[in-house]
MARDRENLUM-281956 format. One record per residue (C-alpha): residue number from 1; x, y, z. Coordinates in steps of 0.001 Angstrom, whole numbers, plus 500000, padded with zeros to 6 digits. Example, Ala and Ser with C-alpha at 12.3 -4.5 7.8 and 13.67 -1.06 7.14 Angstrom:
// MARDRENLUM-281956
<atom><i>1</i><xx>512300</xx><yy>495500</yy><zz>507800</zz></atom>
<atom><i>2</i><xx>513670</xx><yy>498940</yy><zz>507140</zz></atom>
This chain:
// MARDRENLUM-281956
<atom><i>1</i><xx>614291</xx><yy>864173</yy><zz>379712</zz></atom>
<atom><i>2</i><xx>612376</xx><yy>861616</yy><zz>377599</zz></atom>
<atom><i>3</i><xx>610117</xx><yy>859164</yy><zz>379389</zz></atom>
<atom><i>4</i><xx>611078</xx><yy>855525</yy><zz>379524</zz></atom>
<atom><i>5</i><xx>608927</xx><yy>853450</yy><zz>377126</zz></atom>
<atom><i>6</i><xx>606444</xx><yy>851096</yy><zz>378790</zz></atom>
<atom><i>7</i><xx>607449</xx><yy>847498</yy><zz>379446</zz></atom>
<atom><i>8</i><xx>606221</xx><yy>845089</yy><zz>376738</zz></atom>
<atom><i>9</i><xx>603316</xx><yy>843006</yy><zz>378117</zz></atom>
<atom><i>10</i><xx>605025</xx><yy>839732</yy><zz>377214</zz></atom>
<atom><i>11</i><xx>608180</xx><yy>840535</yy><zz>379200</zz></atom>
<atom><i>12</i><xx>608530</xx><yy>839484</yy><zz>382830</zz></atom>
<atom><i>13</i><xx>609102</xx><yy>842158</yy><zz>385441</zz></atom>
<atom><i>14</i><xx>612660</xx><yy>842638</yy><zz>386628</zz></atom>
<atom><i>15</i><xx>613268</xx><yy>842434</yy><zz>390381</zz></atom>
<atom><i>16</i><xx>614212</xx><yy>845675</yy><zz>392109</zz></atom>
<atom><i>17</i><xx>617404</xx><yy>844095</yy><zz>393412</zz></atom>
<atom><i>18</i><xx>619223</xx><yy>842052</yy><zz>390779</zz></atom>
<atom><i>19</i><xx>619796</xx><yy>838365</yy><zz>391364</zz></atom>
<atom><i>20</i><xx>622711</xx><yy>836297</yy><zz>390164</zz></atom>
<atom><i>21</i><xx>622978</xx><yy>832546</yy><zz>389764</zz></atom>
<atom><i>22</i><xx>625825</xx><yy>830916</yy><zz>391655</zz></atom>
<atom><i>23</i><xx>627832</xx><yy>827933</yy><zz>390454</zz></atom>
<atom><i>24</i><xx>625754</xx><yy>825567</yy><zz>392608</zz></atom>
<atom><i>25</i><xx>622531</xx><yy>826714</yy><zz>390893</zz></atom>
<atom><i>26</i><xx>621242</xx><yy>828832</yy><zz>393783</zz></atom>
<atom><i>27</i><xx>620391</xx><yy>832500</yy><zz>393353</zz></atom>
<atom><i>28</i><xx>621730</xx><yy>835375</yy><zz>395381</zz></atom>
<atom><i>29</i><xx>620028</xx><yy>838758</yy><zz>395629</zz></atom>
<atom><i>30</i><xx>622334</xx><yy>841732</yy><zz>395478</zz></atom>
<atom><i>31</i><xx>621866</xx><yy>843831</yy><zz>398591</zz></atom>
<atom><i>32</i><xx>621232</xx><yy>847557</yy><zz>398083</zz></atom>
<atom><i>33</i><xx>624243</xx><yy>849836</yy><zz>398452</zz></atom>
<atom><i>34</i><xx>624581</xx><yy>851544</yy><zz>401831</zz></atom>
<atom><i>35</i><xx>624625</xx><yy>855341</yy><zz>401779</zz></atom>
<atom><i>36</i><xx>624804</xx><yy>858047</yy><zz>404429</zz></atom>
<atom><i>37</i><xx>621029</xx><yy>858364</yy><zz>404080</zz></atom>
<atom><i>38</i><xx>620407</xx><yy>854662</yy><zz>404770</zz></atom>
<atom><i>39</i><xx>623029</xx><yy>854675</yy><zz>407547</zz></atom>
<atom><i>40</i><xx>621039</xx><yy>857348</yy><zz>409347</zz></atom>
<atom><i>41</i><xx>617918</xx><yy>855149</yy><zz>409260</zz></atom>
<atom><i>42</i><xx>619453</xx><yy>851884</yy><zz>410463</zz></atom>
<atom><i>43</i><xx>618241</xx><yy>850708</yy><zz>413863</zz></atom>
<atom><i>44</i><xx>620851</xx><yy>850129</yy><zz>416577</zz></atom>
<atom><i>45</i><xx>621520</xx><yy>846766</yy><zz>418171</zz></atom>
<atom><i>46</i><xx>620863</xx><yy>846250</yy><zz>421887</zz></atom>
<atom><i>47</i><xx>624549</xx><yy>846920</yy><zz>422627</zz></atom>
<atom><i>48</i><xx>624362</xx><yy>850126</yy><zz>420605</zz></atom>
<atom><i>49</i><xx>621191</xx><yy>851184</yy><zz>422458</zz></atom>
<atom><i>50</i><xx>623127</xx><yy>850832</yy><zz>425711</zz></atom>
<atom><i>51</i><xx>626042</xx><yy>852770</yy><zz>424217</zz></atom>
<atom><i>52</i><xx>623681</xx><yy>855628</yy><zz>423266</zz></atom>
<atom><i>53</i><xx>622257</xx><yy>855606</yy><zz>426808</zz></atom>
<atom><i>54</i><xx>625784</xx><yy>856085</yy><zz>428148</zz></atom>
<atom><i>55</i><xx>626750</xx><yy>858702</yy><zz>425547</zz></atom>
<atom><i>56</i><xx>623892</xx><yy>861076</yy><zz>426340</zz></atom>
<atom><i>57</i><xx>625116</xx><yy>861362</yy><zz>429924</zz></atom>
<atom><i>58</i><xx>628453</xx><yy>862819</yy><zz>428781</zz></atom>
<atom><i>59</i><xx>627851</xx><yy>864831</yy><zz>425597</zz></atom>
<atom><i>60</i><xx>626959</xx><yy>868520</yy><zz>425353</zz></atom>
<atom><i>61</i><xx>623322</xx><yy>869481</yy><zz>426006</zz></atom>
<atom><i>62</i><xx>622774</xx><yy>870317</yy><zz>422331</zz></atom>
<atom><i>63</i><xx>624033</xx><yy>866923</yy><zz>421177</zz></atom>
<atom><i>64</i><xx>622010</xx><yy>865059</yy><zz>423828</zz></atom>
<atom><i>65</i><xx>618753</xx><yy>866791</yy><zz>422869</zz></atom>
<atom><i>66</i><xx>619207</xx><yy>866250</yy><zz>419136</zz></atom>
<atom><i>67</i><xx>620262</xx><yy>862598</yy><zz>419525</zz></atom>
<atom><i>68</i><xx>617464</xx><yy>861599</yy><zz>421903</zz></atom>
<atom><i>69</i><xx>614594</xx><yy>863334</yy><zz>420132</zz></atom>
<atom><i>70</i><xx>615758</xx><yy>862091</yy><zz>416715</zz></atom>
<atom><i>71</i><xx>615563</xx><yy>858596</yy><zz>418199</zz></atom>
<atom><i>72</i><xx>612006</xx><yy>859237</yy><zz>419426</zz></atom>
<atom><i>73</i><xx>611039</xx><yy>860536</yy><zz>415983</zz></atom>
<atom><i>74</i><xx>612459</xx><yy>857448</yy><zz>414246</zz></atom>
<atom><i>75</i><xx>610555</xx><yy>855113</yy><zz>416572</zz></atom>
<atom><i>76</i><xx>607352</xx><yy>857051</yy><zz>415905</zz></atom>
<atom><i>77</i><xx>607855</xx><yy>856609</yy><zz>412175</zz></atom>
<atom><i>78</i><xx>608353</xx><yy>852851</yy><zz>412649</zz></atom>
<atom><i>79</i><xx>605120</xx><yy>852641</yy><zz>414656</zz></atom>
<atom><i>80</i><xx>603208</xx><yy>854537</yy><zz>411959</zz></atom>
<atom><i>81</i><xx>604586</xx><yy>852575</yy><zz>409009</zz></atom>
<atom><i>82</i><xx>603915</xx><yy>849246</yy><zz>410757</zz></atom>
<atom><i>83</i><xx>600191</xx><yy>850144</yy><zz>410673</zz></atom>
<atom><i>84</i><xx>600010</xx><yy>851271</yy><zz>407044</zz></atom>
<atom><i>85</i><xx>598390</xx><yy>848928</yy><zz>404541</zz></atom>
<atom><i>86</i><xx>600459</xx><yy>850407</yy><zz>401692</zz></atom>
<atom><i>87</i><xx>604082</xx><yy>850946</yy><zz>402675</zz></atom>
<atom><i>88</i><xx>605659</xx><yy>851949</yy><zz>399365</zz></atom>
<atom><i>89</i><xx>608396</xx><yy>854563</yy><zz>399568</zz></atom>
<atom><i>90</i><xx>606419</xx><yy>857381</yy><zz>397924</zz></atom>
<atom><i>91</i><xx>603374</xx><yy>856936</yy><zz>400194</zz></atom>
<atom><i>92</i><xx>605462</xx><yy>856780</yy><zz>403350</zz></atom>
<atom><i>93</i><xx>607564</xx><yy>859803</yy><zz>402363</zz></atom>
<atom><i>94</i><xx>604433</xx><yy>861886</yy><zz>401783</zz></atom>
<atom><i>95</i><xx>602826</xx><yy>860970</yy><zz>405103</zz></atom>
<atom><i>96</i><xx>605850</xx><yy>861228</yy><zz>407399</zz></atom>
<atom><i>97</i><xx>607842</xx><yy>864044</yy><zz>405842</zz></atom>
<atom><i>98</i><xx>608381</xx><yy>865929</yy><zz>409130</zz></atom>
<atom><i>99</i><xx>608313</xx><yy>865185</yy><zz>412852</zz></atom>
<atom><i>100</i><xx>605239</xx><yy>867391</yy><zz>413193</zz></atom>
<atom><i>101</i><xx>603466</xx><yy>865403</yy><zz>410467</zz></atom>
<atom><i>102</i><xx>604365</xx><yy>862129</yy><zz>412188</zz></atom>
<atom><i>103</i><xx>602924</xx><yy>863369</yy><zz>415489</zz></atom>
<atom><i>104</i><xx>599664</xx><yy>864515</yy><zz>413879</zz></atom>
<atom><i>105</i><xx>599292</xx><yy>861279</yy><zz>411931</zz></atom>
<atom><i>106</i><xx>599988</xx><yy>859074</yy><zz>414966</zz></atom>
<atom><i>107</i><xx>597373</xx><yy>861001</yy><zz>416947</zz></atom>
<atom><i>108</i><xx>594852</xx><yy>860778</yy><zz>414091</zz></atom>
<atom><i>109</i><xx>595460</xx><yy>857018</yy><zz>413839</zz></atom>
<atom><i>110</i><xx>594704</xx><yy>856694</yy><zz>417544</zz></atom>
<atom><i>111</i><xx>597792</xx><yy>855023</yy><zz>418978</zz></atom>
<atom><i>112</i><xx>599071</xx><yy>858015</yy><zz>420924</zz></atom>
<atom><i>113</i><xx>596957</xx><yy>859955</yy><zz>423397</zz></atom>
<atom><i>114</i><xx>596349</xx><yy>863688</yy><zz>423612</zz></atom>
<atom><i>115</i><xx>598848</xx><yy>863850</yy><zz>426476</zz></atom>
<atom><i>116</i><xx>601475</xx><yy>861968</yy><zz>424466</zz></atom>
<atom><i>117</i><xx>600854</xx><yy>864242</yy><zz>421478</zz></atom>
<atom><i>118</i><xx>601550</xx><yy>867306</yy><zz>423631</zz></atom>
<atom><i>119</i><xx>604706</xx><yy>865716</yy><zz>425054</zz></atom>
<atom><i>120</i><xx>605972</xx><yy>864848</yy><zz>421577</zz></atom>
<atom><i>121</i><xx>605405</xx><yy>868441</yy><zz>420492</zz></atom>
<atom><i>122</i><xx>607368</xx><yy>869658</yy><zz>423516</zz></atom>
<atom><i>123</i><xx>610241</xx><yy>867314</yy><zz>422681</zz></atom>
<atom><i>124</i><xx>610135</xx><yy>868440</yy><zz>419042</zz></atom>
<atom><i>125</i><xx>610237</xx><yy>872120</yy><zz>420001</zz></atom>
<atom><i>126</i><xx>613174</xx><yy>871610</yy><zz>422370</zz></atom>
<atom><i>127</i><xx>615066</xx><yy>869610</yy><zz>419734</zz></atom>
<atom><i>128</i><xx>614441</xx><yy>872336</yy><zz>417141</zz></atom>
<atom><i>129</i><xx>615634</xx><yy>875040</yy><zz>419533</zz></atom>
<atom><i>130</i><xx>618902</xx><yy>873203</yy><zz>420163</zz></atom>
<atom><i>131</i><xx>619352</xx><yy>872357</yy><zz>416478</zz></atom>
<atom><i>132</i><xx>618742</xx><yy>875846</yy><zz>415088</zz></atom>
<atom><i>133</i><xx>619811</xx><yy>878291</yy><zz>417802</zz></atom>
<atom><i>134</i><xx>622876</xx><yy>880314</yy><zz>416816</zz></atom>
<atom><i>135</i><xx>623450</xx><yy>881219</yy><zz>420456</zz></atom>
<atom><i>136</i><xx>624890</xx><yy>878608</yy><zz>422838</zz></atom>
<atom><i>137</i><xx>621976</xx><yy>877275</yy><zz>424889</zz></atom>
<atom><i>138</i><xx>621731</xx><yy>874588</yy><zz>427551</zz></atom>
<atom><i>139</i><xx>619084</xx><yy>872897</yy><zz>429676</zz></atom>
<atom><i>140</i><xx>619487</xx><yy>875760</yy><zz>432170</zz></atom>
<atom><i>141</i><xx>617747</xx><yy>878156</yy><zz>429758</zz></atom>
<atom><i>142</i><xx>614425</xx><yy>879232</yy><zz>431316</zz></atom>
<atom><i>143</i><xx>612444</xx><yy>878429</yy><zz>428142</zz></atom>
<atom><i>144</i><xx>613970</xx><yy>874943</yy><zz>427930</zz></atom>
<atom><i>145</i><xx>613253</xx><yy>874433</yy><zz>431643</zz></atom>
<atom><i>146</i><xx>609604</xx><yy>875393</yy><zz>431077</zz></atom>
<atom><i>147</i><xx>609162</xx><yy>872808</yy><zz>428309</zz></atom>
<atom><i>148</i><xx>611000</xx><yy>870107</yy><zz>430277</zz></atom>
<atom><i>149</i><xx>608970</xx><yy>870764</yy><zz>433429</zz></atom>
<atom><i>150</i><xx>605745</xx><yy>870258</yy><zz>431471</zz></atom>
<atom><i>151</i><xx>606706</xx><yy>866771</yy><zz>430204</zz></atom>
<atom><i>152</i><xx>604101</xx><yy>864327</yy><zz>431516</zz></atom>
<atom><i>153</i><xx>606153</xx><yy>861361</yy><zz>430294</zz></atom>
<atom><i>154</i><xx>608849</xx><yy>862214</yy><zz>432862</zz></atom>
<atom><i>155</i><xx>606534</xx><yy>862601</yy><zz>435844</zz></atom>
<atom><i>156</i><xx>607754</xx><yy>860667</yy><zz>438882</zz></atom>
<atom><i>157</i><xx>611296</xx><yy>860783</yy><zz>437561</zz></atom>
<atom><i>158</i><xx>614121</xx><yy>861077</yy><zz>440068</zz></atom>
<atom><i>159</i><xx>617504</xx><yy>862431</yy><zz>438861</zz></atom>
<atom><i>160</i><xx>619115</xx><yy>859668</yy><zz>440924</zz></atom>
<atom><i>161</i><xx>617703</xx><yy>857120</yy><zz>438445</zz></atom>
<atom><i>162</i><xx>620354</xx><yy>858100</yy><zz>435890</zz></atom>
<atom><i>163</i><xx>623235</xx><yy>859070</yy><zz>438147</zz></atom>
<atom><i>164</i><xx>626071</xx><yy>857015</yy><zz>439639</zz></atom>
<atom><i>165</i><xx>625558</xx><yy>856313</yy><zz>443332</zz></atom>
<atom><i>166</i><xx>628134</xx><yy>858909</yy><zz>444318</zz></atom>
<atom><i>167</i><xx>627860</xx><yy>862574</yy><zz>443181</zz></atom>
<atom><i>168</i><xx>631661</xx><yy>862623</yy><zz>443325</zz></atom>
<atom><i>169</i><xx>631792</xx><yy>859720</yy><zz>440856</zz></atom>
<atom><i>170</i><xx>629470</xx><yy>861639</yy><zz>438522</zz></atom>
<atom><i>171</i><xx>631653</xx><yy>864735</yy><zz>438735</zz></atom>
<atom><i>172</i><xx>634838</xx><yy>862761</yy><zz>438085</zz></atom>
<atom><i>173</i><xx>633202</xx><yy>861020</yy><zz>435118</zz></atom>
<atom><i>174</i><xx>632114</xx><yy>864366</yy><zz>433699</zz></atom>
<atom><i>175</i><xx>628386</xx><yy>863583</yy><zz>433884</zz></atom>
<atom><i>176</i><xx>626086</xx><yy>866602</yy><zz>434022</zz></atom>
<atom><i>177</i><xx>624028</xx><yy>866669</yy><zz>437216</zz></atom>
<atom><i>178</i><xx>621548</xx><yy>869238</yy><zz>435904</zz></atom>
<atom><i>179</i><xx>618090</xx><yy>867932</yy><zz>436983</zz></atom>
<atom><i>180</i><xx>616359</xx><yy>869455</yy><zz>433940</zz></atom>
<atom><i>181</i><xx>618673</xx><yy>867654</yy><zz>431544</zz></atom>
<atom><i>182</i><xx>618262</xx><yy>864367</yy><zz>433428</zz></atom>
<atom><i>183</i><xx>614480</xx><yy>864761</yy><zz>433388</zz></atom>
<atom><i>184</i><xx>614549</xx><yy>865402</yy><zz>429632</zz></atom>
<atom><i>185</i><xx>616658</xx><yy>862272</yy><zz>429076</zz></atom>
<atom><i>186</i><xx>614238</xx><yy>860167</yy><zz>431113</zz></atom>
<atom><i>187</i><xx>611237</xx><yy>861661</yy><zz>429315</zz></atom>
<atom><i>188</i><xx>612721</xx><yy>860730</yy><zz>425937</zz></atom>
<atom><i>189</i><xx>613457</xx><yy>857200</yy><zz>427131</zz></atom>
<atom><i>190</i><xx>609941</xx><yy>856666</yy><zz>428461</zz></atom>
<atom><i>191</i><xx>608370</xx><yy>858104</yy><zz>425307</zz></atom>
<atom><i>192</i><xx>610537</xx><yy>855843</yy><zz>423136</zz></atom>
<atom><i>193</i><xx>609454</xx><yy>852777</yy><zz>425126</zz></atom>
<atom><i>194</i><xx>605781</xx><yy>853774</yy><zz>424987</zz></atom>
<atom><i>195</i><xx>605935</xx><yy>854174</yy><zz>421209</zz></atom>
<atom><i>196</i><xx>607806</xx><yy>850906</yy><zz>420638</zz></atom>
<atom><i>197</i><xx>605405</xx><yy>849051</yy><zz>422931</zz></atom>
<atom><i>198</i><xx>602491</xx><yy>850383</yy><zz>420868</zz></atom>
<atom><i>199</i><xx>603687</xx><yy>848567</yy><zz>417717</zz></atom>
<atom><i>200</i><xx>601271</xx><yy>845753</yy><zz>416990</zz></atom>
<atom><i>201</i><xx>598780</xx><yy>847005</yy><zz>419558</zz></atom>
<atom><i>202</i><xx>595206</xx><yy>847396</yy><zz>418207</zz></atom>
<atom><i>203</i><xx>594149</xx><yy>850957</yy><zz>417462</zz></atom>
<atom><i>204</i><xx>591912</xx><yy>852747</yy><zz>419935</zz></atom>
């Protein structure tokens, strides 16, 4: 495929998103087209955050793990990018290509601790197990329990924090009462908050 010829030096640069002049003389920038890729990167509103919080109490273990940890990963990327001097698409894509790369970079930049780095790796490994396992697995699996039990971000968590007041109400609503699952949910929530609260905070 032939290369595009260079722009003549006497020609002004064209904006990335085309503008059009309206009848009243004002200009309007054409917004970029939404795709499935951009949809997956849009941040939820506060109402949608609350909806996700409710959803993870009802969905299958696999769906809950993938949804929650993907949310943590996205927040980590936001925290990293907010600290980058150059934020062009190519630079960002190279630095944060995987969850593992994001964790290592955040730790190297100094805004997550060694303990948080280990917790993020545990969350990543659990998410990957649920995402790639061909066998049906749940939070009752002994390997999943081991990773969940080691989460420092969920220390002090009580399963009652996420449950309706009555166990009968939880059963009727179809909410899982598995303590390992509830601890994992709380760990993801606390990690998400810690990462979001770090945005704008000076580096260590």
